[in-house]
Backbone and ligand atoms as CSV (ligand in chain L), in Angstrom:
chain,resi,resn,atom,element,x,y,z
A,1,MET,N,N,25.443,14.310,-10.981
A,1,MET,CA,C,25.309,13.563,-9.726
A,1,MET,C,C,24.016,12.744,-9.780
A,2,SER,N,N,24.075,11.488,-9.412
A,2,SER,CA,C,22.840,10.706,-9.438
A,2,SER,C,C,22.324,10.535,-8.019
A,3,SER,N,N,20.994,10.591,-7.873
A,3,SER,CA,C,20.397,10.420,-6.556
A,3,SER,C,C,19.417,9.271,-6.656
A,4,SER,N,N,19.197,8.598,-5.543
A,4,SER,CA,C,18.189,7.539,-5.592
A,4,SER,C,C,17.181,7.783,-4.477
A,5,ARG,N,N,15.993,7.263,-4.684
A,5,ARG,CA,C,14.913,7.454,-3.712
A,5,ARG,C,C,14.251,6.109,-3.457
A,6,ARG,N,N,13.669,5.998,-2.253
A,6,ARG,CA,C,12.978,4.765,-1.875
A,6,ARG,C,C,11.531,4.895,-2.348
A,7,LEU,N,N,11.137,4.020,-3.263
A,7,LEU,CA,C,9.870,4.220,-3.971
A,7,LEU,C,C,8.984,2.984,-3.922
A,8,PHE,N,N,7.707,3.223,-4.120
A,8,PHE,CA,C,6.775,2.111,-4.305
A,8,PHE,C,C,5.528,2.609,-5.040
A,9,PHE,N,N,4.873,1.696,-5.760
A,9,PHE,CA,C,3.577,1.985,-6.352
A,9,PHE,C,C,2.510,1.504,-5.378
A,10,ALA,N,N,1.443,2.290,-5.241
A,10,ALA,CA,C,0.380,1.907,-4.306
A,10,ALA,C,C,-0.951,2.486,-4.751
A,11,LEU,N,N,-2.011,1.915,-4.162
A,11,LEU,CA,C,-3.340,2.511,-4.297
A,11,LEU,C,C,-3.503,3.486,-3.151
A,12,PRO,N,N,-3.851,4.734,-3.450
A,12,PRO,CA,C,-4.169,5.649,-2.356
A,12,PRO,C,C,-5.536,5.299,-1.770
A,13,LEU,N,N,-5.734,5.632,-0.521
A,13,LEU,CA,C,-7.065,5.483,0.092
A,13,LEU,C,C,-7.739,6.853,0.054
A,14,PRO,N,N,-9.017,6.913,-0.315
A,14,PRO,CA,C,-9.682,8.224,-0.282
A,14,PRO,C,C,-9.543,8.848,1.126
A,15,ASP,N,N,-9.407,10.180,1.175
A,15,ASP,CA,C,-9.179,10.864,2.458
A,15,ASP,C,C,-10.254,10.518,3.489
A,16,ALA,N,N,-11.529,10.508,3.031
A,16,ALA,CA,C,-12.618,10.255,3.982
A,16,ALA,C,C,-12.481,8.853,4.575
A,17,LEU,N,N,-12.058,7.907,3.754
A,17,LEU,CA,C,-11.892,6.534,4.241
A,17,LEU,C,C,-10.705,6.447,5.210
A,18,GLN,N,N,-9.640,7.177,4.925
A,18,GLN,CA,C,-8.508,7.202,5.869
A,18,GLN,C,C,-8.990,7.625,7.251
A,19,GLN,N,N,-9.839,8.645,7.270
A,19,GLN,CA,C,-10.337,9.151,8.553
A,19,GLN,C,C,-11.245,8.130,9.239
A,20,GLN,N,N,-12.100,7.477,8.453
A,20,GLN,CA,C,-12.987,6.453,9.044
A,20,GLN,C,C,-12.158,5.313,9.633
A,21,VAL,N,N,-11.120,4.921,8.903
A,21,VAL,CA,C,-10.292,3.798,9.368
A,21,VAL,C,C,-9.592,4.165,10.679
A,22,ILE,N,N,-9.040,5.354,10.766
A,22,ILE,CA,C,-8.309,5.661,12.009
A,22,ILE,C,C,-9.259,5.839,13.205
A,23,ARG,N,N,-10.473,6.327,12.935
A,23,ARG,CA,C,-11.439,6.443,14.046
A,23,ARG,C,C,-11.821,5.059,14.553
A,24,TRP,N,N,-12.090,4.156,13.609
A,24,TRP,CA,C,-12.443,2.779,13.991
A,24,TRP,C,C,-11.254,2.107,14.711
A,25,ARG,N,N,-10.046,2.325,14.189
A,25,ARG,CA,C,-8.851,1.678,14.741
A,25,ARG,C,C,-8.634,2.044,16.208
A,26,ALA,N,N,-8.936,3.300,16.537
A,26,ALA,CA,C,-8.725,3.763,17.913
A,26,ALA,C,C,-9.555,2.955,18.900
A,27,ASP,N,N,-10.739,2.496,18.464
A,27,ASP,CA,C,-11.589,1.679,19.336
A,27,ASP,C,C,-11.255,0.193,19.232
A,28,ALA,N,N,-10.796,-0.215,18.054
A,28,ALA,CA,C,-10.649,-1.645,17.781
A,28,ALA,C,C,-9.383,-2.247,18.388
A,29,PHE,N,N,-8.349,-1.420,18.648
A,29,PHE,CA,C,-7.082,-1.942,19.160
A,29,PHE,C,C,-6.641,-1.167,20.386
A,30,SER,N,N,-6.032,-1.892,21.313
A,30,SER,CA,C,-5.521,-1.203,22.496
A,30,SER,C,C,-4.235,-0.461,22.115
A,31,PRO,N,N,-3.885,0.575,22.867
A,31,PRO,CA,C,-2.690,1.353,22.528
A,31,PRO,C,C,-1.410,0.512,22.561
A,32,GLU,N,N,-1.428,-0.583,23.344
A,32,GLU,CA,C,-0.220,-1.435,23.425
A,32,GLU,C,C,-0.069,-2.336,22.206
A,33,ALA,N,N,-1.118,-2.435,21.387
A,33,ALA,CA,C,-1.075,-3.407,20.281
A,33,ALA,C,C,0.036,-3.091,19.291
A,34,GLY,N,N,0.292,-1.820,19.055
A,34,GLY,CA,C,1.326,-1.447,18.087
A,34,GLY,C,C,1.268,0.039,17.822
A,35,ARG,N,N,2.157,0.492,16.936
A,35,ARG,CA,C,2.244,1.926,16.624
A,35,ARG,C,C,1.346,2.241,15.422
A,36,PRO,N,N,0.339,3.086,15.628
A,36,PRO,CA,C,-0.591,3.367,14.527
A,36,PRO,C,C,0.089,4.095,13.366
A,37,VAL,N,N,-0.226,3.672,12.162
A,37,VAL,CA,C,0.242,4.369,10.963
A,37,VAL,C,C,-0.606,5.634,10.800
A,38,ALA,N,N,0.044,6.753,10.500
A,38,ALA,CA,C,-0.683,8.024,10.337
A,38,ALA,C,C,-1.711,7.911,9.215
A,39,ALA,N,N,-2.834,8.605,9.380
A,39,ALA,CA,C,-3.929,8.525,8.398
A,39,ALA,C,C,-3.415,8.763,6.976
A,40,ALA,N,N,-2.608,9.803,6.804
A,40,ALA,CA,C,-2.157,10.162,5.450
A,40,ALA,C,C,-1.217,9.113,4.864
A,41,ASN,N,N,-0.703,8.230,5.711
A,41,ASN,CA,C,0.223,7.189,5.219
A,41,ASN,C,C,-0.494,5.887,4.874
A,42,LEU,N,N,-1.812,5.821,5.098
A,42,LEU,CA,C,-2.519,4.567,4.810
A,42,LEU,C,C,-2.617,4.367,3.288
A,43,HIS,N,N,-2.200,3.235,2.810
A,43,HIS,CA,C,-2.166,2.943,1.375
A,43,HIS,C,C,-2.115,1.437,1.193
A,44,LEU,N,N,-2.314,0.997,-0.011
A,44,LEU,CA,C,-2.179,-0.433,-0.328
A,44,LEU,C,C,-1.061,-0.571,-1.373
A,45,THR,N,N,0.037,-1.162,-0.959
A,45,THR,CA,C,1.190,-1.285,-1.863
A,45,THR,C,C,0.903,-2.278,-2.987
A,46,LEU,N,N,1.223,-1.853,-4.206
A,46,LEU,CA,C,1.074,-2.716,-5.391
A,46,LEU,C,C,2.415,-3.329,-5.777
A,47,ALA,N,N,3.467,-2.518,-5.719
A,47,ALA,CA,C,4.813,-3.006,-6.051
A,47,ALA,C,C,5.816,-2.169,-5.284
A,48,PHE,N,N,6.669,-2.846,-4.517
A,48,PHE,CA,C,7.720,-2.148,-3.782
A,48,PHE,C,C,8.963,-2.116,-4.673
A,49,LEU,N,N,9.559,-0.945,-4.824
A,49,LEU,CA,C,10.673,-0.797,-5.770
A,49,LEU,C,C,12.026,-0.719,-5.072
A,50,GLY,N,N,12.048,-0.297,-3.814
A,50,GLY,CA,C,13.318,-0.121,-3.098
A,50,GLY,C,C,13.999,1.174,-3.504
A,51,GLU,N,N,15.318,1.208,-3.340
A,51,GLU,CA,C,16.094,2.419,-3.691
A,51,GLU,C,C,16.279,2.445,-5.203
A,52,VAL,N,N,15.787,3.500,-5.825
A,52,VAL,CA,C,15.733,3.565,-7.281
A,52,VAL,C,C,16.438,4.831,-7.763
A,53,SER,N,N,17.277,4.692,-8.780
A,53,SER,CA,C,17.963,5.866,-9.346
A,53,SER,C,C,16.945,6.739,-10.084
A,54,ALA,N,N,17.327,8.011,-10.307
A,54,ALA,CA,C,16.437,8.944,-11.015
A,54,ALA,C,C,16.132,8.419,-12.410
A,55,GLN,N,N,17.129,7.828,-13.027
A,55,GLN,CA,C,16.946,7.308,-14.390
A,55,GLN,C,C,15.941,6.147,-14.405
A,56,LYS,N,N,16.096,5.247,-13.462
A,56,LYS,CA,C,15.190,4.098,-13.395
A,56,LYS,C,C,13.779,4.561,-13.004
A,57,GLU,N,N,13.719,5.550,-12.126
A,57,GLU,CA,C,12.412,6.102,-11.728
A,57,GLU,C,C,11.678,6.633,-12.963
A,58,GLN,N,N,12.401,7.374,-13.811
A,58,GLN,CA,C,11.792,7.907,-15.036
A,58,GLN,C,C,11.301,6.781,-15.929
A,59,ALA,N,N,12.118,5.754,-16.077
A,59,ALA,CA,C,11.750,4.633,-16.947
A,59,ALA,C,C,10.493,3.942,-16.411
A,60,LEU,N,N,10.428,3.750,-15.097
A,60,LEU,CA,C,9.266,3.070,-14.505
A,60,LEU,C,C,8.014,3.939,-14.634
A,61,ALA,N,N,8.178,5.247,-14.484
A,61,ALA,CA,C,7.024,6.146,-14.604
A,61,ALA,C,C,6.499,6.150,-16.044
A,62,ARG,N,N,7.402,6.103,-17.013
A,62,ARG,CA,C,6.958,6.099,-18.416
A,62,ARG,C,C,6.289,4.769,-18.768
A,63,LEU,N,N,6.729,3.670,-18.151
A,63,LEU,CA,C,6.026,2.397,-18.349
A,63,LEU,C,C,4.628,2.469,-17.736
A,64,ALA,N,N,4.538,3.120,-16.590
A,64,ALA,CA,C,3.226,3.256,-15.928
A,64,ALA,C,C,2.269,4.081,-16.783
A,65,ASP,N,N,2.812,5.053,-17.567
A,65,ASP,CA,C,1.956,5.866,-18.456
A,65,ASP,C,C,1.152,4.986,-19.398
A,66,ARG,N,N,1.715,3.851,-19.742
A,66,ARG,CA,C,1.092,3.011,-20.781
A,66,ARG,C,C,0.114,2.008,-20.205
A,67,ILE,N,N,-0.020,1.982,-18.893
A,67,ILE,CA,C,-0.937,1.012,-18.287
A,67,ILE,C,C,-2.375,1.463,-18.530
A,68,ALA,N,N,-3.172,0.549,-19.041
A,68,ALA,CA,C,-4.588,0.873,-19.320
A,68,ALA,C,C,-5.460,-0.172,-18.642
A,69,GLN,N,N,-5.304,-0.287,-17.349
A,69,GLN,CA,C,-6.062,-1.281,-16.588
A,69,GLN,C,C,-7.373,-0.660,-16.106
A,70,PRO,N,N,-8.417,-1.468,-15.989
A,70,PRO,CA,C,-9.682,-0.915,-15.487
A,70,PRO,C,C,-9.639,-0.683,-13.978
A,71,GLY,N,N,-10.428,0.288,-13.524
A,71,GLY,CA,C,-10.619,0.465,-12.084
A,71,GLY,C,C,-11.414,-0.708,-11.524
A,72,PHE,N,N,-11.549,-0.746,-10.227
A,72,PHE,CA,C,-12.264,-1.856,-9.585
A,72,PHE,C,C,-12.742,-1.394,-8.216
A,73,SER,N,N,-13.666,-2.178,-7.686
A,73,SER,CA,C,-14.146,-1.885,-6.342
A,73,SER,C,C,-13.463,-2.836,-5.377
A,74,LEU,N,N,-13.062,-2.296,-4.248
A,74,LEU,CA,C,-12.310,-3.091,-3.278
A,74,LEU,C,C,-13.031,-3.058,-1.934
A,75,ARG,N,N,-13.302,-4.253,-1.426
A,75,ARG,CA,C,-13.985,-4.352,-0.137
A,75,ARG,C,C,-12.959,-4.687,0.933
A,76,LEU,N,N,-12.919,-3.882,1.968
A,76,LEU,CA,C,-11.915,-4.079,3.041
A,76,LEU,C,C,-12.583,-4.839,4.188
A,77,ASP,N,N,-12.585,-6.164,4.064
A,77,ASP,CA,C,-13.354,-6.988,4.994
A,77,ASP,C,C,-12.492,-8.060,5.669
A,78,ASP,N,N,-11.184,-7.845,5.685
A,78,ASP,CA,C,-10.303,-8.846,6.295
A,78,ASP,C,C,-9.290,-8.127,7.183
A,79,LEU,N,N,-8.882,-8.806,8.228
A,79,LEU,CA,C,-7.909,-8.250,9.179
A,79,LEU,C,C,-6.934,-9.341,9.547
A,80,GLY,N,N,-5.709,-8.973,9.829
A,80,GLY,CA,C,-4.767,-9.995,10.247
A,80,GLY,C,C,-3.568,-9.391,10.947
A,81,HIS,N,N,-2.718,-10.289,11.458
A,81,HIS,CA,C,-1.524,-9.897,12.204
A,81,HIS,C,C,-0.362,-10.741,11.713
A,82,TRP,N,N,0.710,-10.085,11.300
A,82,TRP,CA,C,1.950,-10.793,10.966
A,82,TRP,C,C,2.947,-10.437,12.068
A,83,PRO,N,N,3.145,-11.363,13.014
A,83,PRO,CA,C,3.981,-11.014,14.172
A,83,PRO,C,C,5.447,-10.760,13.829
A,84,ARG,N,N,5.962,-11.458,12.787
A,84,ARG,CA,C,7.399,-11.296,12.493
A,84,ARG,C,C,7.755,-9.886,12.042
A,85,PRO,N,N,7.066,-9.353,11.002
A,85,PRO,CA,C,7.347,-7.937,10.703
A,85,PRO,C,C,6.636,-6.997,11.679
A,86,GLY,N,N,5.745,-7.550,12.517
A,86,GLY,CA,C,5.047,-6.712,13.497
A,86,GLY,C,C,4.007,-5.822,12.855
A,87,VAL,N,N,3.224,-6.406,11.955
A,87,VAL,CA,C,2.248,-5.623,11.193
A,87,VAL,C,C,0.831,-6.133,11.465
A,88,VAL,N,N,-0.063,-5.214,11.787
A,88,VAL,CA,C,-1.499,-5.519,11.803
A,88,VAL,C,C,-2.090,-4.856,10.562
A,89,TRP,N,N,-2.832,-5.629,9.799
A,89,TRP,CA,C,-3.261,-5.139,8.482
A,89,TRP,C,C,-4.755,-5.296,8.247
A,90,LEU,N,N,-5.198,-4.484,7.290
A,90,LEU,CA,C,-6.568,-4.509,6.796
A,90,LEU,C,C,-6.476,-4.970,5.345
A,91,GLY,N,N,-7.317,-5.932,4.987
A,91,GLY,CA,C,-7.223,-6.458,3.619
A,91,GLY,C,C,-8.574,-6.849,3.081
A,92,THR,N,N,-8.536,-7.727,2.115
A,92,THR,CA,C,-9.764,-8.131,1.453
A,92,THR,C,C,-9.807,-9.649,1.321
A,93,ARG,N,N,-10.989,-10.229,1.563
A,93,ARG,CA,C,-11.110,-11.690,1.457
A,93,ARG,C,C,-11.085,-12.145,0.012
A,94,ARG,N,N,-11.562,-11.274,-0.881
A,94,ARG,CA,C,-11.576,-11.611,-2.305
A,94,ARG,C,C,-10.935,-10.485,-3.081
A,95,ALA,N,N,-9.681,-10.664,-3.437
A,95,ALA,CA,C,-9.003,-9.604,-4.194
A,95,ALA,C,C,-9.597,-9.561,-5.597
A,96,PRO,N,N,-10.089,-8.400,-6.045
A,96,PRO,CA,C,-10.643,-8.326,-7.390
A,96,PRO,C,C,-9.562,-8.576,-8.436
A,97,ARG,N,N,-10.010,-9.142,-9.559
A,97,ARG,CA,C,-9.067,-9.451,-10.635
A,97,ARG,C,C,-8.279,-8.208,-11.065
A,98,GLY,N,N,-8.971,-7.063,-11.118
A,98,GLY,CA,C,-8.307,-5.827,-11.557
A,98,GLY,C,C,-7.142,-5.448,-10.649
A,99,LEU,N,N,-7.306,-5.688,-9.363
A,99,LEU,CA,C,-6.228,-5.386,-8.406
A,99,LEU,C,C,-5.046,-6.324,-8.639
A,100,LEU,N,N,-5.331,-7.600,-8.795
A,100,LEU,CA,C,-4.249,-8.578,-8.975
A,100,LEU,C,C,-3.508,-8.325,-10.294
A,101,GLN,N,N,-4.266,-7.965,-11.333
A,101,GLN,CA,C,-3.618,-7.713,-12.632
A,101,GLN,C,C,-2.742,-6.461,-12.581
A,102,LEU,N,N,-3.255,-5.431,-11.920
A,102,LEU,CA,C,-2.478,-4.186,-11.827
A,102,LEU,C,C,-1.180,-4.431,-11.046
A,103,ALA,N,N,-1.293,-5.139,-9.932
A,103,ALA,CA,C,-0.095,-5.414,-9.121
A,103,ALA,C,C,0.888,-6.277,-9.909
A,104,GLU,N,N,0.368,-7.273,-10.612
A,104,GLU,CA,C,1.226,-8.172,-11.383
A,104,GLU,C,C,1.995,-7.409,-12.459
A,105,LEU,N,N,1.267,-6.506,-13.123
A,105,LEU,CA,C,1.896,-5.709,-14.183
A,105,LEU,C,C,3.005,-4.823,-13.611
A,106,LEU,N,N,2.704,-4.123,-12.541
A,106,LEU,CA,C,3.703,-3.218,-11.949
A,106,LEU,C,C,4.887,-4.007,-11.391
A,107,ARG,N,N,4.597,-5.150,-10.804
A,107,ARG,CA,C,5.682,-5.950,-10.224
A,107,ARG,C,C,6.565,-6.550,-11.313
A,108,SER,N,N,5.950,-6.948,-12.438
A,108,SER,CA,C,6.800,-7.510,-13.498
A,108,SER,C,C,7.588,-6.405,-14.197
A,109,GLN,N,N,7.004,-5.225,-14.354
A,109,GLN,CA,C,7.780,-4.116,-14.924
A,109,GLN,C,C,8.938,-3.752,-14.000
A,110,ALA,N,N,8.664,-3.782,-12.701
A,110,ALA,CA,C,9.721,-3.465,-11.725
A,110,ALA,C,C,10.833,-4.510,-11.807
A,111,ALA,N,N,10.443,-5.780,-11.860
A,111,ALA,CA,C,11.454,-6.847,-11.903
A,111,ALA,C,C,12.306,-6.717,-13.162
A,112,ARG,N,N,11.632,-6.446,-14.294
A,112,ARG,CA,C,12.392,-6.328,-15.559
A,112,ARG,C,C,13.307,-5.112,-15.546
A,113,SER,N,N,12.971,-4.120,-14.719
A,113,SER,CA,C,13.814,-2.926,-14.621
A,113,SER,C,C,14.898,-3.095,-13.557
A,114,GLY,N,N,14.955,-4.277,-12.970
A,114,GLY,CA,C,16.043,-4.560,-12.024
A,114,GLY,C,C,15.699,-4.272,-10.575
A,115,CYS,N,N,14.410,-4.067,-10.257
A,115,CYS,CA,C,14.012,-3.862,-8.850
A,115,CYS,C,C,13.652,-5.238,-8.275
A,116,TYR,N,N,14.361,-5.634,-7.262
A,116,TYR,CA,C,14.118,-6.951,-6.667
A,116,TYR,C,C,12.650,-7.069,-6.226
A,117,GLN,N,N,12.019,-8.184,-6.600
A,117,GLN,CA,C,10.640,-8.441,-6.169
A,117,GLN,C,C,10.611,-9.689,-5.301
A,118,SER,N,N,9.975,-9.588,-4.166
A,118,SER,CA,C,9.911,-10.721,-3.247
A,118,SER,C,C,9.227,-11.910,-3.908
A,119,PRO,N,N,9.748,-13.121,-3.675
A,119,PRO,CA,C,9.077,-14.302,-4.229
A,119,PRO,C,C,7.800,-14.659,-3.463
A,120,MET,N,N,7.557,-13.980,-2.343
A,120,MET,CA,C,6.330,-14.249,-1.578
A,120,MET,C,C,5.122,-13.834,-2.421
A,121,PRO,N,N,4.015,-14.598,-2.315
A,121,PRO,CA,C,2.827,-14.195,-3.074
A,121,PRO,C,C,2.358,-12.804,-2.661
A,122,PHE,N,N,1.764,-12.104,-3.614
A,122,PHE,CA,C,1.236,-10.771,-3.328
A,122,PHE,C,C,0.037,-10.908,-2.392
A,123,HIS,N,N,0.103,-10.256,-1.264
A,123,HIS,CA,C,-1.015,-10.266,-0.322
A,123,HIS,C,C,-1.436,-8.819,-0.110
A,124,PRO,N,N,-2.472,-8.379,-0.862
A,124,PRO,CA,C,-2.836,-6.962,-0.771
A,124,PRO,C,C,-3.262,-6.586,0.647
A,125,HIS,N,N,-2.668,-5.543,1.191
A,125,HIS,CA,C,-3.015,-5.143,2.558
A,125,HIS,C,C,-2.683,-3.676,2.791
A,126,ILE,N,N,-3.354,-3.141,3.776
A,126,ILE,CA,C,-3.111,-1.775,4.247
A,126,ILE,C,C,-2.587,-1.919,5.668
A,127,THR,N,N,-1.364,-1.490,5.897
A,127,THR,CA,C,-0.798,-1.635,7.240
A,127,THR,C,C,-1.443,-0.615,8.175
A,128,LEU,N,N,-1.999,-1.145,9.280
A,128,LEU,CA,C,-2.670,-0.280,10.266
A,128,LEU,C,C,-1.779,0.044,11.447
A,129,LEU,N,N,-1.047,-1.001,11.914
A,129,LEU,CA,C,-0.170,-0.845,13.086
A,129,LEU,C,C,1.183,-1.435,12.746
A,130,ARG,N,N,2.227,-0.798,13.253
A,130,ARG,CA,C,3.583,-1.352,13.136
A,130,ARG,C,C,4.098,-1.663,14.542
A,131,ALA,N,N,5.240,-2.339,14.598
A,131,ALA,CA,C,5.849,-2.728,15.886
A,131,ALA,C,C,4.889,-3.572,16.707
A,132,ALA,N,N,4.050,-4.346,16.028
A,132,ALA,CA,C,3.067,-5.198,16.707
A,132,ALA,C,C,3.649,-6.612,16.787
A,133,THR,N,N,4.624,-6.776,17.631
A,133,THR,CA,C,5.338,-8.059,17.679
A,133,THR,C,C,4.796,-8.994,18.761
A,134,GLN,N,N,3.952,-8.476,19.637
A,134,GLN,CA,C,3.324,-9.309,20.667
A,134,GLN,C,C,1.955,-9.766,20.163
A,135,PRO,N,N,1.389,-10.823,20.774
A,135,PRO,CA,C,0.051,-11.240,20.338
A,135,PRO,C,C,-0.939,-10.072,20.406
A,136,VAL,N,N,-1.800,-9.995,19.406
A,136,VAL,CA,C,-2.769,-8.890,19.307
A,136,VAL,C,C,-4.166,-9.490,19.189
A,137,ALA,N,N,-5.111,-8.940,19.932
A,137,ALA,CA,C,-6.515,-9.364,19.781
A,137,ALA,C,C,-7.058,-8.709,18.512
A,138,ILE,N,N,-7.360,-9.547,17.530
A,138,ILE,CA,C,-7.858,-9.036,16.241
A,138,ILE,C,C,-9.384,-9.072,16.268
A,139,PRO,N,N,-10.044,-7.946,16.024
A,139,PRO,CA,C,-11.514,-7.951,16.005
A,139,PRO,C,C,-12.024,-8.953,14.962
A,140,PRO,N,N,-13.156,-9.607,15.242
A,140,PRO,CA,C,-13.647,-10.641,14.318
A,140,PRO,C,C,-14.101,-10.092,12.972
A,141,THR,N,N,-14.515,-8.838,12.939
A,141,THR,CA,C,-14.982,-8.272,11.661
A,141,THR,C,C,-14.444,-6.851,11.498
A,142,THR,N,N,-14.567,-6.358,10.274
A,142,THR,CA,C,-14.288,-4.940,10.019
A,142,THR,C,C,-15.628,-4.285,9.689
A,143,PRO,N,N,-15.684,-2.966,9.610
A,143,PRO,CA,C,-16.941,-2.351,9.164
A,143,PRO,C,C,-17.260,-2.694,7.711
A,144,GLY,N,N,-16.365,-3.362,7.010
A,144,GLY,CA,C,-16.644,-3.805,5.633
A,144,GLY,C,C,-16.651,-2.655,4.637
A,145,TRP,N,N,-15.750,-1.707,4.827
A,145,TRP,CA,C,-15.705,-0.576,3.896
A,145,TRP,C,C,-15.450,-1.068,2.481
A,146,ALA,N,N,-15.963,-0.308,1.513
A,146,ALA,CA,C,-15.620,-0.578,0.114
A,146,ALA,C,C,-15.313,0.759,-0.542
A,147,PHE,N,N,-14.406,0.745,-1.497
A,147,PHE,CA,C,-14.153,1.969,-2.252
A,147,PHE,C,C,-13.788,1.621,-3.684
A,148,ASN,N,N,-13.999,2.594,-4.559
A,148,ASN,CA,C,-13.651,2.400,-5.967
A,148,ASN,C,C,-12.229,2.887,-6.188
A,149,ALA,N,N,-11.392,1.967,-6.648
A,149,ALA,CA,C,-10.011,2.358,-6.960
A,149,ALA,C,C,-10.022,2.954,-8.359
A,150,GLU,N,N,-9.741,4.253,-8.428
A,150,GLU,CA,C,-9.796,4.959,-9.716
A,150,GLU,C,C,-8.425,5.428,-10.167
A,151,THR,N,N,-7.451,5.366,-9.237
A,151,THR,CA,C,-6.087,5.799,-9.577
A,151,THR,C,C,-5.078,4.892,-8.869
A,152,PHE,N,N,-3.858,4.890,-9.393
A,152,PHE,CA,C,-2.727,4.345,-8.629
A,152,PHE,C,C,-1.622,5.389,-8.679
A,153,ALA,N,N,-0.653,5.255,-7.790
A,153,ALA,CA,C,0.325,6.345,-7.653
A,153,ALA,C,C,1.707,5.804,-7.317
A,154,LEU,N,N,2.692,6.656,-7.629
A,154,LEU,CA,C,4.082,6.377,-7.246
A,154,LEU,C,C,4.386,7.196,-5.997
A,155,TYR,N,N,4.920,6.543,-4.987
A,155,TYR,CA,C,5.215,7.205,-3.714
A,155,TYR,C,C,6.696,7.129,-3.403
A,156,GLN,N,N,7.141,8.160,-2.701
A,156,GLN,CA,C,8.479,8.144,-2.114
A,156,GLN,C,C,8.343,8.004,-0.604
A,157,SER,N,N,9.121,7.115,-0.045
A,157,SER,CA,C,9.154,6.953,1.400
A,157,SER,C,C,10.301,7.810,1.946
A,158,VAL,N,N,9.969,8.735,2.831
A,158,VAL,CA,C,10.969,9.664,3.366
A,158,VAL,C,C,11.008,9.518,4.877
A,159,PHE,N,N,12.205,9.332,5.410
A,159,PHE,CA,C,12.352,9.263,6.865
A,159,PHE,C,C,12.969,10.570,7.324
A,160,GLU,N,N,12.186,11.377,8.047
A,160,GLU,CA,C,12.727,12.654,8.537
A,160,GLU,C,C,12.136,12.964,9.908
A,161,ASN,N,N,12.959,13.545,10.749
A,161,ASN,CA,C,12.558,13.878,12.123
A,161,ASN,C,C,11.958,12.670,12.838
A,162,GLY,N,N,12.559,11.506,12.625
A,162,GLY,CA,C,12.120,10.309,13.326
A,162,GLY,C,C,10.820,9.728,12.814
A,163,ARG,N,N,10.324,10.234,11.677
A,163,ARG,CA,C,9.046,9.738,11.150
A,163,ARG,C,C,9.181,9.356,9.692
A,164,THR,N,N,8.402,8.338,9.310
A,164,THR,CA,C,8.334,7.982,7.889
A,164,THR,C,C,7.113,8.651,7.292
A,165,ARG,N,N,7.329,9.284,6.156
A,165,ARG,CA,C,6.201,9.886,5.418
A,165,ARG,C,C,6.243,9.403,3.999
A,166,TYR,N,N,5.056,9.248,3.429
A,166,TYR,CA,C,4.978,8.832,2.036
A,166,TYR,C,C,4.495,10.010,1.207
A,167,HIS,N,N,5.339,10.434,0.268
A,167,HIS,CA,C,4.967,11.550,-0.622
A,167,HIS,C,C,4.520,10.995,-1.962
A,168,GLN,N,N,3.349,11.426,-2.388
A,168,GLN,CA,C,2.897,10.993,-3.708
A,168,GLN,C,C,3.638,11.802,-4.761
A,169,LEU,N,N,4.295,11.112,-5.691
A,169,LEU,CA,C,5.086,11.796,-6.718
A,169,LEU,C,C,4.314,11.967,-8.015
A,170,GLU,N,N,3.539,10.951,-8.371
A,170,GLU,CA,C,2.817,10.972,-9.631
A,170,GLU,C,C,1.633,10.025,-9.508
A,171,GLN,N,N,0.568,10.357,-10.219
A,171,GLN,CA,C,-0.645,9.563,-10.107
A,171,GLN,C,C,-1.178,9.249,-11.516
A,172,TRP,N,N,-1.752,8.064,-11.687
A,172,TRP,CA,C,-2.284,7.656,-12.983
A,172,TRP,C,C,-3.731,7.209,-12.812
A,173,PRO,N,N,-4.584,7.505,-13.807
A,173,PRO,CA,C,-5.975,7.040,-13.716
A,173,PRO,C,C,-6.093,5.576,-14.126
A,174,LEU,N,N,-7.035,4.884,-13.521
A,174,LEU,CA,C,-7.423,3.563,-14.012
A,174,LEU,C,C,-8.598,3.795,-14.959
A,175,ALA,N,N,-8.751,2.923,-15.932
A,175,ALA,CA,C,-9.790,3.153,-16.944
A,175,ALA,C,C,-11.183,3.036,-16.309
A,176,PRO,N,N,-12.139,3.886,-16.769
A,176,PRO,CA,C,-13.486,3.826,-16.189
A,176,PRO,C,C,-14.183,2.509,-16.533
L,1,LIG,P1,P,4.232,-3.049,4.780
L,1,LIG,O1,O,3.239,-1.955,5.039
L,1,LIG,O2,O,3.642,-4.409,4.809
L,1,LIG,O3,O,5.452,-2.910,5.645
L,1,LIG,C1,C,6.398,1.370,2.029
L,1,LIG,O4,O,7.364,0.894,2.886
L,1,LIG,C2,C,5.478,0.274,1.592
L,1,LIG,O5,O,6.221,-0.730,0.911
L,1,LIG,C3,C,4.754,-0.422,2.712
L,1,LIG,O6,O,3.434,-0.688,2.284
L,1,LIG,C4,C,5.505,-1.705,2.910
L,1,LIG,O7,O,4.717,-2.813,3.275
L,1,LIG,C5,C,6.034,-1.967,1.535
L,1,LIG,N1,N,7.315,-2.657,1.603
L,1,LIG,C6,C,8.410,-2.273,2.272
L,1,LIG,N2,N,9.422,-3.146,2.072
L,1,LIG,C7,C,8.941,-4.102,1.256
L,1,LIG,C8,C,9.488,-5.270,0.672
L,1,LIG,N3,N,10.752,-5.627,0.882
L,1,LIG,N4,N,8.688,-6.018,-0.111
L,1,LIG,C9,C,7.411,-5.670,-0.330
L,1,LIG,N5,N,6.839,-4.560,0.177
L,1,LIG,C10,C,7.587,-3.787,0.965
């Protein structure tokens, strides 16, 4: 029997930073602005894979084993609102080369493995609020957090009991 799972590659956020972000978010946005993403679900997607068979998942994970990209520092100093998908996001004004290369590699491996990749340019972001379809007052600045990305991971998106949760399935180091 074959099973498929909804998967994506992403950068995890360090736990302490997840907590800092949600504390700041509570003050920065009104409760009507949108539905807050749970702290443990905060991540930066590198490549969205969609529904993937177990066989394809294995193939993609083994390709990821061979990635030898350097780590990088990421500054979270940008904020924005996409009203159509209803997303308020945290991002970076200057995406480091290492981030763009890692995403490009994962996205091209995904495409070659038959996972549809959006033709839209990659816009690295961490979704903070969902269902934000009305105008939202976006704070002019962020606290300007920075963190060192030392790993990337494969996640499964699971919808259960009315909630979406992201389970980390496997993690890979970025080169020092
Ligand atoms: P979002 O946060 O901007 O919605 C799990 O759903 C992750 O994959 C989220 O980070 C989500 O981005 C992203 N995602 C979901 N569907 C996608 C798609 N069709 N193309 C690109 N990324 C997608």
